[in-house]
N, C-alpha and C positions, 0 to 999 in steps of 0.2 A: 626636604620634601614637604614636611609638615608646614613649614613657614610658607612655602610656595602655595600650598592649598589655602592657607589662611589669607594670603594676599588675593588669591583668585576669588575667594568668598567675599572679601570686603569690597572688591571692585564690582562684583556682581550685585551685592545687596545694598550698595550705596553707603557702606561702612557704618551706618547708624543703626543697623539691626532693626529697622522698622519693617513691619509685616507688609510685604508687597501684595496689592490687591490681586486676587486670582480669579475674580468673577468673569472678566473678559476672556481670560485664557480658558476657563472652564466652558464658557459658551462656545468658543471656537472648537474645542474638543468634542462637544456634544453635536455641533453641526457636522463635523467630519464623520462622526459615528452615524448620524441620521442619513447623510448622503450615501454612505457606504451601505447602509441597510436597505435603502431604496434600490440601489444598483443590484444588490444581492437578490432582492425580491423579484426584480425585473428579470434577472437571468434565470432564476428558478421558474418563473412563469413561462418564459420563452422555451425553456427546456421541456416543460410539461406540455405546452401547446404542440411543439414539433413532435414530441413523442406520440401524443394522441393522434395527430394528423398522419404521421407515417405508419403507425400501427393500423389505423383505420383503412388507409389506402391499401396496405399490404393485405389486410384481411378481406377487403372487398374483392380484389383481383384474385386472391387465392380461392375464395369461395366460388367465384365464377368458373375458374379452371376446374375445380373439383366437380361442380355440377356438369360441366362439359364432358369430363371423363366418364361420369356415370351415364350420361346420355348416350355416349358412344357405345358403351357396353349394352345399354338397353336396346338401342337401335339394331345392334348386331343380333341380339336375341329375337327381337320382333321380326326382323328380316328373315331369319332362319325359320321361325315358326310359320310365317306367311308362305315361304317357299314349300315347306313340308305340307301345309294345308292344301296348297295348289296341287302337289303331287297326289295327295290323298283324294282330292275331289276328282282329279282326272281319272284315277284308278277306280273310284266308286262309280263314275259315270259309265265306265265300260264293264262294270260288273266284276271287276277284278282282272288280274293279269296272269296268264299262264307262263310258267317258267320251267326250265328243265329241273328235274329232281336231282338234287346234290346232297352232300352231307350237311350243308348249311341250310338247304331248302328242302325239307321233307314234306310229305303230304300233311296238311293241317288237320288234326283230328277233330277240331271244332267245326270243320266244313264237311264232315263225313255225310251229313244229311243232304248235301247238294249232289244230285245224280251225276253231274259232269265235273266232279272235283278233279278227277284224273282223266287225261285223254292221251291218245297215241297218234302221232302225225303219220302221214302216208309213208313217210320214210322210216317209220318205226321208232321215232324218238318219243319218250314218255315225258309228258308235261303234267304239272299240278297247278291248281288254282291258288293264287296268293292274294289275299284280301289287302286293302290299302293299309291297314294298321300294321300288318306284318312287314309290308314293304317299307313303311316309315321306320320300323324298328331297325331294319337292316341299314337304312340310310343313317340312322343315328350312330350305328356302329362305325360306319365309314367316316362320319364327321368327327367322332371322337378320336379315331386313329389318325386322321390327316390334319384336323384343325383344333383338336383339343376341346371341342364342344361336346357337352354332355346332354343328349336329348333323351326324353323319357315320356312314354305314354303311360298314364296311371289312372287309377280310379279308386274311389272309396269302396267299390265292389268289383274288384278285378276278376277276370276269368282266369288269367294266367298268374302264377306266383311271381313271375318276373315283373309284372306291372304293379306290385304292391308299393304304395307310396312311402317315402321316408318322412320324418317329422315335418320338415318344411313343406313338402308337397301336401301332406295331410292338412296342414294349416291353410295352405293356399286353396285346396279343393273345397274346404268348408267356406272360405270366403267367396269362391265362385258360386257355390250353391246358394249363398245369401245374396247373389245378384251382381257380384263384381264382374267387370268385363275383362280385366286383365290384372295380373299380379306381377310385380318386379321388386327385387331387393338385393342389396349387396351383402353377401354372406361369405363365411370362411368354410372351405371344404378341403379336408386333408392338409390343413395348414396354409392354403393358398386362397386369395380373394377370387370370388366368382360373382357375376351378375346373373341371378336366376330370374327367369320370366316364365309365366304360365298363362295359357289361355284355355277356355273351355273347349272340349271336343264334343261337338253336337253332331249326332248322326242324321243322315238323310234317309229318305225312304228306301233308297237302294241298299242302305247298310242294314236294314232291318232283317234282311235275309239271314245275316249272321248274328246280329245283336238284338234280335227281337226281345229276348228276355231282359235286356238292360234298358230298353226304351230309347228315347231320343238323346237323353243326356248320358253319354257314356263315361265322362270324367274330364280329364284335361291332358294337355300335352305341354311339356315344359322343356326349356333349354337353359343350360348353365354355361355362361360365357366366361372363359378365363380372363381376369382383369389385371394380371400381374404386369403385363407389358404396358397396358394403358396407364395404370397407376404409377409405374416406374417413370414413365415420361412426365407424369404430373409431378412426382416428387422432385425430379431433376429441375423442372421449371420452378417449383416452389422454393427449392434451395437457392437457385439463382436469384429469384426475386427477393428472398429474405436477405441474402448477402448484399444485394443492391440497396435495399431499404435500410439495413443495419449500418452499412457504410455511410449512407446519407445521414442517418441519425448521429453516428459518431462524429462525423464532420461538423454537424451542427453543435454537438456538445463541446468539441474541441474549440470551436470558434467562441462559444460562450465562455468557456474556461479561460481562454487567452484574454478575452475582453475583460472578464471580472478580475483576473489577477493583475492585469495591467493597471486597471483603475484602482483596485484595492491597494496595490503596492504603492501607488502614488499617495493615496490617503494615509496608509500606515507610516510611510516615511515622514510625512508631515506630523502625524500624531506622535511618532516615536521621538522626533526632534523636540517637540514641545514637552513630552513627558520627561525626557532626559534633562532638559533644561530645568523643569520643575523639581525632579529628583535631586539634581546637582545642588540646586538652591537649598532644598530641605536638608540634604546630607551635610553640607558644609555648615548650615545653621546649627544642626544637632552636634556636629563635630566640635564646633566652638563652644556651644553651651555645655556639653558633657565631657569636654576634654579633661584629662587628669592634671594638666598643667594650667596655671593661671594665665589668662590672656588679657592684655590691656591694649587699648588704642588711645593715643594722646596726640595733641597738636605740638607745634614746634616750641611751645612754652612749657610743655610737660603736663598740661591739664588733661585729665581723663575724659574721653568722649564715649568710650565703651569699655565694659568689663564683663567677663563671663562668670558663671556660677562658681567655678573653682577659685577664682580670684577673691570673691566675696567670702567663701568658706575658709580659705587659708588665712585671710587677714582678719576675719571676724566683723567685717562691715556689711551693710546692705548695699545694694547697687546704687541707690540714690545717694548714700553717704560717700561712696567712693567717687562718684561723679563730681562731688564738691571738692575733691582732693587732687593733688598732683603727684608726679613721680617722686619728688623730693620729700613728700609727706610719708611715704611708706618705705623708702630706701634710706637707711641711716648713713650710707656712705656717699650720698649725692645731695647736692644743693640745687636750688633753682637755677643758679648761674651755671653750674656744671652741666645741667641738663640742656640749657640753651646753647652752651658751647658745643655740645655733642651734636645736637640737631642742626646747628647752623653750618656744620662743616660740609654738608652735602656730599657731592661726588668725590671729595678728597679722601673719604673713608672707604674701606672695602666692605660694602654692605652685602649681606647682613653681618652685624657684629655680635660677638658673644663675650660676655663678661660675668664675673662672679660678684655677688653682692650679699647684702644682709637686709631682709625685709623685717619690718616691725608691725606686729599685730595691734589691734585696737586696744588690747589689755596691756600693751607695753612690752610683751615678750618678743624675742627676735628668733629668726631661723635663717640658715644659709640658703641661698638660691643661686641658680645658674640662669642667666637671662640672655635671650637671643632677640635682637631688635633688627627690624627691616623698615625701609621707607615705602610709602604708598602715596602715589600721585593721583589725585582726583580732580574733577572740574572745580571743586571748591578749595583746592590748595594741597599743600603737602602735609601728610599725616604719617604717624609712626605706629607700628604694631610690635608689641613685645610679648614674648612667651617666657614665663618664669617657672622654673621647676624647683621644687623643694628637694634639696640634696642632703637632708639630715641623715637619712638611712645610708646614703652613699658614704658620707663622712664617717658614720659609725662603722660601716663595713671596712673602710680603709683603716680605721683605727684598730678594729679587731684583727685584720690581717697583719698589721704592724706588731700588735701584741703577740699574735700567734708566731710570727717569725722570730720575735725576741725569745718566746718560750722555747722554740726549737734550739736556738743557740744556747739558752740557759741550761737545757737538759744535758747538753754535752759536758758541762762542767760540774754537775752535781755528783754526789757520792753514791750512796746506796740506792737500790731500787725503790725502797720505801720512800726515801726523800724525793726521788724523781716523780713517783706516782702522786705523792702528796702535792708536789708543785703543780702537776697537771690539773688535779681537781681544784686547787686554789685558783689557777688561771681560768678554768672554765667558769667558775663562779664569778670571777671579776670581769672577764671579757664578755661573757654572754648574759651577765646579770641573772645567773641561775639561782634558785632557792637553795639547792644543795646538789652536789655531784659526788659520785662514788666510782671506785674502780675495784673490781674483783679479779683475781687471777686464779688459774687452775693449778692444783698440785697433783701431778700424776700419782696414782697408787694411793690416794688418800681415802682410806676406808672409813665408812660411817662408824662412829663409836658412841658410847653411852652419853657423851657430852653433846652430841648433835641433836637438836630438837626434832629433826626429821626422822631420826633413826627409829623412833617408836611408833610412827604413824603407819597404819596398815591400810587406810583408804582415804579417798578425797584427792583433790588436785595437787596436794603438796607431798604426796608419798614419794619417798626417795626411790627412784627406779634405776639410778646409776650410782651405786654405793662406792664406786672407786673414782668418781669424777665429781669433785665438789669445787665450787667457787668460794674463795676465801677473800673477805674484805681486806684489801691492801691499802686503800687510802680513801679518805672521806673529808669533804670540806663543805662549808655552808651551814645550814640549820643543824644538820646532824654531823658535826665534825668529829665526834668520837667514834670509837669502834662499837658497833652494835652486835654483841656476841650472842644475844638471845635468839634471834630469828634470822636476821639478814647478815650476820657475821659469817655465816656458812650456808651457802645455797646450793643444793644439788642440781644437776642438770635436769631440766624439765619442770622445775618448781618455780612458781611466780613468773613474772615477766623476764627477770634476769636469767633464770635457768633455762627458759624457753629460747631466749636469744642465743645463749651459749650452745645449746644442743642443736641449733639449726632449725628448730620449728619455725622461728621467726628470724631470718637473717638480720633484719633491722627493724626497729620499732620506733614510730614517730606518730604522735597524736597531739592535737592542739585543743582537745576537749576531754580532759581527763575525768571530769565530773559526770560525763554521760557516756563515755566510751565503754562498752561492755567488757573490753579486754582488761580494763583496770580493775584490780582486785578490790581495793577499798576506796570506793568513790566518796564515801562520807568523810573519810580522813582527808582526802584531797580537797573536798569542799570546805572543810573547816580551816585548812591552811591557806585557802585562796589560790590553790595551784591551778594552772591552765594547761600546761603542756608537759609531755614526757617524751624523752628520746633515749634510745638504747642502741649501742653498736657492739657487734661482736668483734673482738680483737683476734687477729689471725697471725699465724706463723707464715713463713715464706712458702711452705708446702700447702697452705690453706687450712691447716688444723686450728681449731679454736684454742686460744691461750688465755682468754679472759673476756670481760665485759666492761664497757664504760657506759654509765647511765646518769641522767640528770633530770630533775624536776625544775620547772620554771613557772613564774607567775605572769609571764607574758607569752605571746604567740611566737613560736620559732619559725621564722620565714625560710624560704628556699635558700637564700644566701647564707644564712646561719647554718642550715643543714649541711651545705657544702663545706663550710669551715670546720664544723664538728666532725665531718668525715675525715678531714685532714688531721684534726687532733687525734682521732681514733687511730689513724694509720701511723702517726708519729709515736703514739703510745705503744702500739704493737711493736714498732722497731726498738723502742727503749726496752721493752720487756724481753724481746729476743736477744738483744745485745747483752743485757744484764744476765739473762739465763745462760747465754753462751760463756760469758766471763765466769759465772759461778760454776758452770760445768767444767770449764778449763781449770779453775782453781781446785775443784774436787779431784779431777784427774791428776793434777800435779801432786796434790796431797796423797792420793792413792799410790802414785808412782814412788814418791818419797817413802811412804810407808812400806811399799813392796821392797824397795831397795834396803830399807832399814831391817825389815824382816829377813831378807835374804842374808844380810851381813850377820845378823844375830843367829840365824839358822846355821850358817857355815861355822860360826864359832861353837854353837851348841852341839853341832854334829861331831866336830873334832873332840870336844870334851866328852861327849857321850861315848864315843868309840873307846877312848882311853879308859874311862871309868868302867865300862863294861868288861874290858880286859882285866882291870884290877879287881872288880867285884866277882869275877869268875872264881877266884881263889876263896873269897869270903863266903860265897854260896856253896861251892862244890866241896872244898876240903872238909868243912864240918860234917857234911853228909858222909864222906868216906870214913872219917874218924868215928862217927856214930855207929857205923856198921861194925867196927872192931871193938867198941866199948861194951862192957856188960850193962844190962839194963839197970843194975843197981849203982852204977858209977855216978859220983857227984858231979862229974864234968858234963853230963848229958844236957842239963838245963842251960848252963852257960853256952855250950856249943849251939843249942837250938836258938838261943837269943841272938848269937852272932849270925847264924844262918838267916833268921827272920829280918834282922837289920839289913843284911845284904840284899834280901828280896825287896824290902821297902826302898832301899837305895836304887835297886834296879828299876823299880817302877818310876821313880823320879827321872832316871836316865831315859826310860821309855818315853816319858813326857817330853824330854828334851829332843828325842829323835822325831817325835811327832811335829814339834815346832821346826826342827831343822830341815826335814825333807818332805813333810807331809806323810800321811798314813798310806803308804803304797801297799794296800792289802787287798785280798780277794773279797769281792762283794757278792752277796747272794740275796735273793728276794726274801724279805721278812716283813711280817706284820708289825708295824711300829707300836700299835696298841699293846700287843703281846709283850714286846720288849720292855715297854714302860711298866706294865703290870709286874713283870719279873723283877725289875729293879725296885719298884715300890714295895714288893714283898721280900726283898733281899736283906741280909744282915747289915749291909752297909747303910741302907735307908733306915732301918730300925735304929741303928746306932746314931744316925743323924737326928732322928726324932727324939731320942733319949737325951742328946746334948742340948736340944732346944724344946723343952716340954711345953712352953707357952705358945709355940707356933703351930697353927693348924695347917696340915698339908692335905689338900684335897685334889682330886682329879676329875676331869670332865672330858673323857675320851669319846668324842662324837664323830670322828672321821669314819666313813664307811669304806671297808676294804682298803685300808691305808698301807698297801704293799710298796716298799721301797727297796732298791738295791743298796745294801749296806753291809758294814761290818758290825755285827751285834754288839761286840765288846766296846767299840768306840762310840756307838749311839748311846749305850748305857752310861759310859763314862761322861759323855756330854751332858746327859740328864743329871748325873751325880754332881758335876761341877756347877751347873746352873742352880740346882736346888740348894746346894751348900751355900753358894753366894747369896741366894734369896733368903734363906733362913738366917744367915749371919747379918744380912742387911735389915731384916725385920726387928731383930733384937729379942727382948724378953717376951713379947706378945704380938701376934699378928697372923697374917694368912699368906700361904703360898699355894697358888693354883697352877696345876699342870693340865693343859688341855690340848686336844687335837681336833682338826676339822678339815674337810676337803675345800680346796680353793682353786678356782679356775682363773687363769690370767690370759686375757685376750690381747689381740695385736694392738688395740687402741688403749690398753690399760697397763702400760709398761710401769712396773713398780720401781725399777731402777734402770740404770743405763744399759746394763748387759743381761737383764733377766728375760729369758725367752718365753714366749707365750706357751701355755700348756696347762696340764692338770698337776696340782701340787698337794702335798699334805702340809698344812700349817701347824707347827708345833710351838706352843706358847708356854713360857714359864713367867708367871705374873706374881708380884708381891706388892704389899701395901706399905712398904718401908718409906724412908725419907727421900728416896730417889738418888740419882747420880748427878753430881754437879756438871754443868755444861762444859767446864774446862777439862773435866776428866773423861767425857764421852769420847773424845778423839783418841784417847790412849788406852782404853780399857782392854783392847785386844792385843796390845803389844806385850811381848814376853817380859817377865820380871817386873811388870808395872802393877803395883798393888797399893791400895789405900787401907789395908787391914792394920789394926793396931797390934801392938806387941801382946803376945799371949794367945792370939787366935791363929788357927791353922791357915796355911796358904803359902805357896811358893812363888806366886805371881805368874804361874803358867796355866792356871785353870781356864780362863777365857781365851787365851792364845790357843790352847788345845781345842776348845770349842770352835773357834774361828777356822782353824786348819781342818778340823773334821768336817765342818759344813762345806768348806771349799772343795775338799777331796771327794765329797758326795754330790758335787754339782748343784749344791743348794745355795741359798742366800740367807743372811741373817740381818735383822733390823732391831734397833733398840728404841723404845719410847719411854721416856722418863720425865717425871714431874715430881712436885712435892707430895703427890698422892701415891706414888709408887713407881715401879719399874717393870717393863714388860720386854722380854726377849722373844722375838718372833722368828722362827726358823722355818724356811721353806725347803722341802725335799721333793724332787720330782717323783710322781707316781710311777710304779712299775706295772707293766701289763702281765707279768708272770705271776704264778701262784707262789705263796709264801712257803718257805722251807719248814718242814716239821722236824724238830729236833727229837730224835729217838734216843732214849737212854739205853746204854749198853750195860746190862747187869752181869755179863759174863766176865770172869777174871781172866785177863789175857796174860799168857806166859811171855815175859819180856827178856828172859835169859837167852844167851847165845848157845851155839853148838860148835864152838871152836872155829867159827868162820874167821877168815883172815881179813883184818881191817887195817888200812893205812891212814894215819892221822897226819895231816899236812897243816902246819901252823908256824908262823915266824916267832911266836912267843913261847919260850921254853916252859914257862909255868903252865900255859894252857895245853901244851902238848902233853905234859906230865899228868894234868888233871884228867884229860880225855883218855889217856892210856890207862890210868889206874881204874877209872870207872868201867871201861870196856873189859879189862881183865877180870874185874870183880864179877861182871855180867857173863863171863864165860867165853869171851872172844880172844882170838890170837891177834896181837896188836904189834904194829911197827909204826914209827913216826919219823918224819923228816921236817926240815925247817924252811923249805922253799919249794916253789913250783918246779924249778929246773931239776932238783933232786928227786922230786916225786916222779917225774917222767922217766929219769934214769932208773929209779927203783922198779917202776912198773915194767920196764922193758925186760928186767931180769927176774922179777918176782911178781907174777900176776896175783891180784888180790880180789876178794869178793866185794869189797866196798871201800870207798875213799871218803873220809870225813875231812873236808877241805875248808880252810879259812878263806874269806874273800879278799881281804886286803893284806898283802904281804910285801914288805919293803926290805931291801930293794928287789927288783926282779918282776917276774910275772905274777899277776893276781890270780885268784881262783878261777875266774871264767876263762882266762887265756890258757891256764894250765889244763883245765878240763877239755877245752877245745882241741889241744894237742894230743891228749890222752885218747880221746875217742877216735882220733885218726888211726891210732894203733889198735885199739880195742873198741869198736863201735858200740858194743853192749855193756861197756864198763859202767857199773852202778856207782853213784856218788850222792852225798848230801852236802849242802853248803852251810857253813856256820859263819856268823858275822856279828860284830858289835853294833852295826848299823841296822836300820830297818831294811825291808826288802827293796834294795836299790835296783837301778836299771841293769847293773851287771849281774845281780842275783837273778833277775827275770831272764836275762839272756842265757845264763847257765841252765836254768830250768827248761828253757826252750830247746837247749842242746840235748837234754836228756837226763839232767840231774833229777834224783828221785825226791828231793825235799829240801826244806830250808829250816834251820833252827837258829834262833837268836840268842846270843850271849848276853848275860851268863845263863847257863842252862843247868837244870837239875839232873840227877841221875835218871829219874823217871822220864823226863822230857827227851834226853838223849837216847835212852833205850827204846822208847816208842818210835822215835824218828828212824833209828837204825832198823828196827824190826819191820816197819812199814816199807822202808827202802828195799830190804832184802826180799821181802815177800811180794813186793809190787811187780 
């Protein structure tokens, strides 16, 4: 299409781009405008003439009709008055008229001075004299009733009140006094038009008999003629005439409009054709001159005849210099002979033709072009028009796309995420000629610490407002290829451009004027480095959540095509991060699964060992206690027996640790204030002993948590603290610090600390030391049972951290470890409880634990344990029997009911304790029992307690522990 327009332009303009004289065409346009203006003026004049003529004629005839209507009303009034004056004259000439006396014609009191005012006929009819004026008044009444005429005799000095003049009559009487002969006027009466006429009433000599006191001028007589009918006819005629004249005028207007439009349409079409021709010429001239592509016109020898401005600009020549050259001079791939061969082929080629080439500038530099050539036949011969487009940017974009596709393939084969991200930043610097490029990724649950420069800020635009969502510099290439850990190595959400892009305040950021854009933080820095553009993209997960940011600075403008490619790089980077994170998560889950399987295997082994050891330790703990009861206080054997008993208890504690590892601490949890528990341990003999063993270690606490109530086992929480503080003190060595702290911590839905940590409110319990830290290779194993790095001579069984881990898991908490050469921190999260804490009340009363010959049955498959329990119970005052299995216990109960059963849980072969008790309560539903076991409180123990067992006691047990358990069961 563009080439077609060019060809059309060159044909129109004579191809030499000479300015076509426009004076003749302008004169023609002016003549058209002048002629059209004359016709317009003539039509306006004709319209005005006809309007004046028709309005004048209509006004003239309407005025005549109006005067005629008024004359009709006036003539009716005059005629009526003349008739009335004739009647009055006739009556006056006869001296009045006698009429019968009626209700309407009573004797006139004003004629009482006339002797013969009243007469009687010979037939006896009474008559009274009526003067002409009275007669006229009665005539007026008849005219008003029959014809609507209002007649009235009036005077400025009336004898009768009825003759009092109205305002119009008063005005008319005054005019009559001043010499007027008659008065007439169209007025409105009672909302209707009337023609009012009045003439003077002059008395004659015969009238003086009654009106002597008034003289000859008595007043006037008037008639009001209704004009509604007359004027209605006039209005109808007026409307008819107006319609006729208006129709005539509209017809004239319509004719003038049709005439003017016909003529003006003719003139406008001619003018429009000439204007379009002129516009088309100017448009194509400007199109050629201002085209973004270079345009050349040359002859069949390749010599330039015309070049546009872009051709001169792209090649560095002036127009005159280019006209001295040929196609072969600017195209390094063509010779003059090759140009002639192309132009001489004529119609054998499929014109227009398109080819690629290389143009050479005046300074010798070259650039790739795409040229489209077409033929142009004129009267002066055959010519050729070429449009050349610089395709440098296109080639560059194609190369960038190729590099980008290669990068995507390359990322599939690289190893770690860091290597992949570094390769992305290197590729961005190379492909897009960026000054430097960086990638930050998000680490969920990454809390601000003292090493973060933003943590201490309290105001300003860089305050950390998302303390668990930080961007960590993962890769950097270009000017700043190293890790900048001071400020930009760690960027919180909302800080700087990077943090704002990550938080969603700015989904994407692109500017090509960094030294003036107010959104750029340090414009002077950008100015010193010569930077021009900045682009930042938020990296997304498949769910649309932010996972990082890719950003770059460049010294050149980033165009729309590069923006599109960079979006592709950002999308590919997002996929790389997601795949790597998924693989890492999969690896973590596999590691956790293997660890769980390993822990389960170790636990099963430890559980079996613990059960057997507890049975063995029962004799070591219980027999010395029975012997001590029988020995005198002065016996030399008491101390060795106490030592044996203490050793047994210590061994039992180790076995208890094994049980914790084996099955988890299946214990009853109650709400407790964790700060109170910590203070109790910090003031305990165990903690004091720890401090005495490590005098150079400063143990401090910072218990800042508010109302830190958790559902827990106090003993296990204290033991957890004891193990962590012991490890910390031993890690510090001769001198150092151990800090125990608590604080409240809220975990939101978008702040997942680990894969399975539920959102909610937690108490964060931290034990921190400034020791040498834990080696990275050991961090993966520190919670495994029997794994220890302690040297010979120091305490430790290798179960301490395993107990801590199991205790935290059993309390639905989570534990994290942060370790470096500056020290180690153990962070334990426990869910907050909504219940109030339990207040431990001290019982100062001495409880009587001896029995009263109650019958107790001991059920245990170990003979030694049956003997120990039986001896203890007999010493305490109970009646005791024992059996070795659950089946024998059932048979015994059937024959010998007992008050309480002390039953072992695991008995082989045969029924266990829970099954045995289930069968016994079928016989005796209220049968009391307590469960004894070398294991912790297992599921079978819980089942027995739910069936109605009164308590649980763990082997090995002391005499006091057994006595208390039995007393509580019997009294419960």
